[in-house]
C-alpha positions, -999 to +999 in steps of 0.1 A: +057+056-183+053+021-167+079-005-168+081-041-158+109-057-138+115-093-126+132-097-093+146-130-081+129-162-101+093-156-095+084-121-087+073-097-114+062-060-107+052-029-127+066+005-116+041+032-099+030+063-117+023+092-094+000+113-119-028+091-115-017+074-082-011+038-099+005+020-072+030-011-078+012-043-087+031-076-082+029-109-096+042-142-082+044-169-103+042-206-091+048-240-110+012-246-106-005-213-100-001-177-103-006-145-076-015-111-083-008-085-054-035-057-059-060-050-085-049-015-096-064+016-098-083+012-131-093-022-153-065-008-178-042-005-152-041-038-143-051-051-178-018-036-194+005-050-165-011-089-171-009-085-209+026-073-209+033-107-184+013-125-208+041-114-233+067-125-212+051-159-210+037-155-178-002-168-173-035-150-162-036-148-119-055-175-105-054-154-074-056-117-066-048-105-027-062-067-020-039-051+003-063-027+012-095-009+004-083+026-012-095+030-046-061+027-064-057-009-052-090-023-057-110-009-089-091-030-113-107-056-096-140-059-116-123-071-148-104-098-129-135-123-133-119-156-138-093-148-104-102-155-069-098-125-049-087-126-013-088-096+010-093-085+051-125-090+064-119-047+074-110-045+037-142-061+023-161-039+050-143-007+037-151-019+000-188-023+007-191+015+021-182+024-017-206+005-032-233+033-037-212+059-047-212+078-077-180+086-098-192+121-114-168+148-111-197+165-094-201+135-067-164+132-061-161+170-057-191+170-029-171+138-010-139+160-009-160+188+007-176+166+032-142+151+040-149+119+030-125+118-003-091+141-002-081+163-032-055+144-041-070+111-051-100+131-063-076+147-089-060+116-096-094+098-103-105+123-131-069+120-144-073+083-147-108+081-159-108+110-183-126+088-211-150+073-193-162+069-158-175+033-162-165+024-125-177-007-104-169-016-073-163-057-071-161-072-033-134-099-025-144-134-030-128-145+001-120-125+037-092-134+062-092-124+098-052-123+105-033-147+082-034-171+050-006-191+033-010-197-005+011-222-022+015-219-059+041-244-066+077-240-055+070-207-041+045-196-008+027-162-005+020-153+034-007-130+037-006-109+069-027-086+084-006-058+097-026-026+102-010+010+103-020+043+104-023+046+064-050+019+067-063-002+094-071-031+073-037-031+056-019-066+049+014-074+036+025-102+013+058-123+020+073-145-002+098-166+020+117-183-011+122-151-026+126-129+007+103-105-007+081-087+017+055-064-005+044-038+020+021-020+000+011+015+017+012+002+054+044+022+062+028+053+047+009+078+072-031+082+073-038+105+045-077+100+049-078+126+080-080+164+083-041+165+085-020+136+076-004+119+104+014+093+119+003+080+155+031+067+180+013+034+193+003+021+156+037+032+139+058+012+169+032-020+165+035-019+125+075-016+129+077-047+153+055-071+127+074-056+099+109-064+114+096-101+122+100-111+086+134-124+071+132-101+041+162-086+016+137-067-006+105-045+005+079-032-022+062+002-009+037+005-034+042+041-046+081+043-045+106+017-060+113-013-045+139-011-011+168-030+000+171-042+032+194-012+043+170+008+032+142-006+051+163-003+084+173+034+076+131+043+074+128+021+104+157+041+120+138+074+114+105+061+126+112+044+157+130+072+174+107+100+158+080+079+175+097+073+209+107+111+211+072+122+201+057+102+230+083+114+256+083+151+246+046+148+242+045+160+209+069+194+215+082+198+176+112+216+188+123+191+212+117+162+194+136+181+163+165+191+185+170+157+198+166+136+167+191+162+148+217+154+178+212+115+173+219+119+135+249+145+137+236+166+110+210+189+097+176+174+087+165+165+054+129+175+043+116+139+045+127+139+080+110+171+089+079+161+072+078+128+095+085+149+128+053+171+117+031+141+109+037+126+143+033+161+159-001+162+141-008+125+151-004+132+187-023+165+187-056+141+178 
């Protein structure tokens, strides 16, 4: 089940659901306008969030920002007819590729066989759209190259392209007045590939950019919001693993041994999995 939460004075979000791959959606409330972050994986998803906020006195969004092109963040856009939509130029370009797609089970399964779609997403789409498959890909109204600042009245949203392995087109949304950084999926590995992976250079560039924001709360789309301490812990894993991958030329045993020596304990499943992602990325 979803739950609705408020952070600070001006930010609301709806929790993620893994079964149907529904990510967190955010709403920033200014004195003049409201801004929705991501359009959800279906019209039902985003409509539920907006209606729940309406019950709490929050008006419909004036603007929606798409963090990247993956289906679970964009397919609800078709219902937001009175909302101005904004995304990076790369996001719009990737979304255009989806326009001719059929969304029948047969078409989705064929894309999985071709390597265009991944099995996890295919299952989630079928679970989300059990009753109907009336899916319409709607392109964003406005595109940006690198950065945009949107003033909502008493609060600002800075939309900035950051890229990363998960999706080259990823943007983050920074709310300086609340010190909230909405990460979307940017810190996750690349999923649309033969093997899930991280690459050294993209990871290090991404971490440099993310660490430049003065944030206290970070919102990764498929988890729970995390604190600055928790974010720093994630960086303290990713950065040395990226550097060790480069230094030891993807040698999984050496990377594991040296990182284990750093942390002075047995490694967690998450750490071991992340090492394998870097090794697979190095081999590409």
